[in-house]
PASEBA-1860 file (N, C-alpha, C; in nm, 3 decimals):
! residues 114
1> MQKYKLVF> 11.238/11.335/9.852/11.151/11.218/9.853/11.133/11.172/9.997 ~ 11.009/11.148/10.035/10.980/11.099/10.169/11.020/10.952/10.179 ~ 11.082/10.917/10.292/11.121/10.778/10.317/11.044/10.727/10.438 ~ 11.010/10.598/10.433/10.939/10.533/10.542/11.009/10.403/10.578 ~ 10.993/10.362/10.702/11.032/10.228/10.745/10.903/10.153/10.768 ~ 10.882/10.045/10.693/10.767/9.958/10.710/10.811/9.837/10.791 ~ 10.742/9.813/10.901/10.768/9.697/10.986/10.641/9.613/10.989 ~ 10.656/9.484/10.962/10.540/9.396/10.971/10.584/9.261/11.026
9> FTPRSDTQ> 10.486/9.184/11.067/10.510/9.054/11.131/10.440/8.947/11.048 ~ 10.512/8.838/11.024/10.456/8.732/10.939/10.503/8.596/10.990 ~ 10.422/8.491/10.970/10.470/8.358/11.007/10.602/8.332/10.935 ~ 10.696/8.274/11.006/10.831/8.252/10.952/10.828/8.181/10.817 ~ 10.735/8.088/10.799/10.729/8.011/10.674/10.685/8.096/10.555 ~ 10.627/8.214/10.579/10.577/8.299/10.471/10.662/8.423/10.444 ~ 10.761/8.447/10.526/10.838/8.571/10.518/10.898/8.595/10.380 ~ 10.969/8.499/10.326/11.037/8.521/10.198/10.939/8.539/10.083
17> AVLRHLFA> 10.827/8.470/10.086/10.727/8.487/9.979/10.669/8.628/9.983 ~ 10.640/8.679/10.102/10.587/8.815/10.115/10.691/8.915/10.065 ~ 10.816/8.899/10.108/10.921/8.991/10.064/10.941/8.986/9.913 ~ 10.949/8.866/9.857/10.966/8.854/9.712/10.855/8.927/9.637 ~ 10.734/8.914/9.686/10.620/8.979/9.621/10.634/9.131/9.626 ~ 10.664/9.184/9.743/10.677/9.330/9.757/10.794/9.383/9.674 ~ 10.907/9.311/9.675/11.023/9.354/9.596/10.992/9.351/9.446 ~ 10.918/9.250/9.402/10.883/9.239/9.260/10.781/9.346/9.219
25> RFPNHVGR> 10.686/9.373/9.306/10.580/9.471/9.275/10.633/9.615/9.278 ~ 10.728/9.644/9.368/10.783/9.779/9.384/10.936/9.775/9.382 ~ 10.997/9.732/9.272/11.142/9.709/9.269/11.228/9.832/9.295 ~ 11.178/9.950/9.266/11.256/10.072/9.287/11.218/10.147/9.414 ~ 11.124/10.092/9.491/11.072/10.167/9.605/11.069/10.091/9.737 ~ 11.060/9.960/9.734/11.057/9.881/9.857/11.187/9.801/9.866 ~ 11.260/9.819/9.976/11.383/9.744/9.996/11.499/9.794/9.912 ~ 11.491/9.916/9.866/11.597/9.974/9.782/11.680/10.071/9.866
33> IGVYSGCA> 11.810/10.046/9.874/11.902/10.135/9.945/12.020/10.161/9.852 ~ 12.023/10.279/9.793/12.130/10.313/9.699/12.131/10.218/9.582 ~ 12.246/10.154/9.559/12.259/10.061/9.446/12.236/9.915/9.490 ~ 12.160/9.897/9.598/12.124/9.764/9.646/11.971/9.752/9.645 ~ 11.924/9.634/9.606/11.779/9.608/9.611/11.755/9.484/9.695 ~ 11.629/9.460/9.727/11.595/9.342/9.807/11.646/9.350/9.949 ~ 11.663/9.472/10.003/11.716/9.489/10.138/11.605/9.479/10.243 ~ 11.630/9.402/10.346/11.536/9.388/10.457/11.613/9.342/10.580
41> FVSPGTGQ> 11.558/9.373/10.696/11.610/9.317/10.820/11.501/9.228/10.875 ~ 11.536/9.103/10.904/11.439/9.004/10.950/11.488/8.947/11.082 ~ 11.405/8.955/11.185/11.443/8.899/11.315/11.330/8.810/11.366 ~ 11.367/8.694/11.425/11.265/8.599/11.471/11.204/8.639/11.606 ~ 11.082/8.592/11.628/11.014/8.615/11.755/10.892/8.525/11.764 ~ 10.814/8.549/11.866/10.691/8.473/11.887/10.573/8.568/11.892 ~ 10.478/8.547/11.803/10.355/8.626/11.805/10.249/8.551/11.882 ~ 10.157/8.627/11.941/10.045/8.562/12.010/9.917/8.638/11.982
49> FLPLEGAR> 9.806/8.565/11.983/9.676/8.626/11.958/9.566/8.533/12.004 ~ 9.447/8.589/12.016/9.327/8.514/12.052/9.218/8.550/11.952 ~ 9.187/8.461/11.857/9.081/8.490/11.759/8.945/8.501/11.829 ~ 8.876/8.611/11.801/8.744/8.633/11.861/8.634/8.585/11.767 ~ 8.511/8.582/11.818/8.395/8.542/11.736/8.393/8.625/11.609 ~ 8.370/8.559/11.498/8.365/8.627/11.369/8.497/8.624/11.295 ~ 8.605/8.587/11.364/8.737/8.578/11.299/8.745/8.451/11.216 ~ 8.828/8.456/11.113/8.858/8.338/11.031/9.011/8.321/11.033
57> PTIGAVGK> 9.065/8.271/11.143/9.210/8.266/11.157/9.276/8.169/11.059 ~ 9.389/8.212/11.003/9.470/8.127/10.917/9.534/8.016/11.000 ~ 9.573/8.054/11.121/9.635/7.961/11.216/9.554/7.967/11.344 ~ 9.528/7.852/11.406/9.454/7.850/11.532/9.305/7.841/11.512 ~ 9.231/7.861/11.622/9.085/7.848/11.621/9.023/7.958/11.707 ~ 8.902/7.996/11.673/8.829/8.098/11.748/8.819/8.057/11.894 ~ 8.849/8.151/11.983/8.836/8.127/12.127/8.955/8.059/12.191 ~ 9.058/8.023/12.113/9.175/7.955/12.170/9.299/8.040/12.150
65> PETVDEDR> 9.370/8.071/12.260/9.496/8.147/12.247/9.595/8.071/12.160 ~ 9.670/8.146/12.081/9.764/8.084/11.986/9.898/8.158/11.992 ~ 10.006/8.083/11.978/10.139/8.143/11.960/10.195/8.089/11.829 ~ 10.273/8.176/11.760/10.325/8.140/11.628/10.468/8.190/11.617 ~ 10.556/8.106/11.560/10.691/8.151/11.526/10.679/8.249/11.411 ~ 10.714/8.375/11.438/10.700/8.480/11.338/10.832/8.552/11.317 ~ 10.837/8.628/11.209/10.948/8.718/11.182/10.899/8.861/11.190 ~ 10.984/8.947/11.245/10.964/9.091/11.237/11.045/9.133/11.115
73> VEVLVLGA> 10.979/9.195/11.019/11.043/9.233/10.893/11.044/9.385/10.884 ~ 11.161/9.441/10.851/11.176/9.585/10.835/11.230/9.614/10.696 ~ 11.162/9.704/10.624/11.207/9.743/10.490/11.193/9.894/10.474 ~ 11.281/9.951/10.394/11.274/10.092/10.359/11.177/10.107/10.242 ~ 11.092/10.210/10.248/11.000/10.241/10.138/11.027/10.384/10.095 ~ 11.057/10.401/9.967/11.079/10.535/9.910/10.944/10.587/9.864 ~ 10.888/10.677/9.942/10.753/10.726/9.918/10.746/10.840/9.820 ~ 10.624/10.879/9.791/10.601/10.990/9.698/10.657/11.119/9.756
81> GASAGVDM> 10.703/11.205/9.669/10.759/11.332/9.711/10.805/11.409/9.590 ~ 10.915/11.483/9.605/10.966/11.565/9.496/11.000/11.480/9.373 ~ 11.062/11.364/9.393/11.089/11.275/9.279/10.990/11.160/9.281 ~ 10.997/11.082/9.176/10.902/10.971/9.164/10.919/10.874/9.280 ~ 10.812/10.849/9.349/10.810/10.753/9.459/10.682/10.675/9.452 ~ 10.654/10.602/9.556/10.533/10.519/9.559/10.446/10.566/9.676 ~ 10.316/10.557/9.658/10.222/10.592/9.764/10.226/10.480/9.869 ~ 10.249/10.516/9.993/10.260/10.417/10.101/10.133/10.333/10.111
89> RSVLQELK> 10.018/10.391/10.082/9.892/10.316/10.087/9.893/10.201/9.986 ~ 9.955/10.222/9.870/9.965/10.116/9.769/10.049/10.000/9.821 ~ 10.156/10.033/9.891/10.243/9.928/9.947/10.165/9.850/10.053 ~ 10.092/9.920/10.138/10.014/9.852/10.243/9.903/9.766/10.183 ~ 9.838/9.814/10.078/9.736/9.733/10.010/9.796/9.603/9.958 ~ 9.914/9.615/9.898/9.981/9.497/9.842/10.024/9.402/9.953 ~ 10.074/9.456/10.063/10.112/9.373/10.178/9.991/9.294/10.227 ~ 9.879/9.361/10.243/9.757/9.294/10.291/9.707/9.189/10.193
97> KVHPYEEV> 9.729/9.214/10.064/9.684/9.119/9.961/9.764/8.989/9.966 ~ 9.894/8.998/9.990/9.981/8.880/9.983/10.003/8.813/10.120 ~ 9.979/8.886/10.228/10.005/8.835/10.363/9.903/8.727/10.398 ~ 9.946/8.619/10.467/9.853/8.510/10.496/9.749/8.540/10.604 ~ 9.774/8.640/10.689/9.682/8.666/10.800/9.562/8.750/10.756 ~ 9.450/8.725/10.823/9.328/8.803/10.802/9.349/8.949/10.844 ~ 9.419/8.968/10.956/9.454/9.102/11.006/9.606/9.111/11.010 ~ 9.663/9.204/10.935/9.809/9.219/10.928/9.854/9.320/11.031
105> AYDVYRLE> 9.950/9.281/11.115/10.009/9.374/11.212/10.127/9.443/11.145 ~ 10.123/9.576/11.140/10.232/9.652/11.078/10.243/9.790/11.142 ~ 10.360/9.850/11.126/10.387/9.987/11.169/10.453/10.059/11.053 ~ 10.426/10.189/11.041/10.492/10.272/10.941/10.555/10.389/11.014 ~ 10.684/10.409/10.990/10.758/10.519/11.051/10.806/10.614/10.941 ~ 10.778/10.742/10.958/10.830/10.843/10.865/10.974/10.871/10.905 ~ 11.066/10.864/10.809/11.208/10.884/10.836/11.251/11.025/10.799 ~ 11.353/11.074/10.867/11.410/11.206/10.841/11.548/11.190/10.779
113> DF> 11.584/11.279/10.687/11.719/11.282/10.633/11.806/11.373/10.719 ~ 11.926/11.329/10.748/12.021/11.409/10.826/12.149/11.425/10.750
END
């Protein structure tokens, strides 16, 4: 089974709601490590951005630089492969659906077994 590390950034006030949603939607595939579920690593930081013309920012205003207290969230995703897994695109679609930002910043890393 292919494994991925999904990393995304969210306003600190929304982190737990986003995680709860992903864990509930994909209970056997997101945040699952062995006999533990709901696993994530969350670290605080500061995000910054400048909404351009045509943007509809959740926080801030078009043309004004903004900084936000955010969390960097890391979760394991058990992807499709030899055994039943989840399509990573489905997880990303769900993340974008529940995330408060118009544009979600995320990274996906393919993991190797050793």
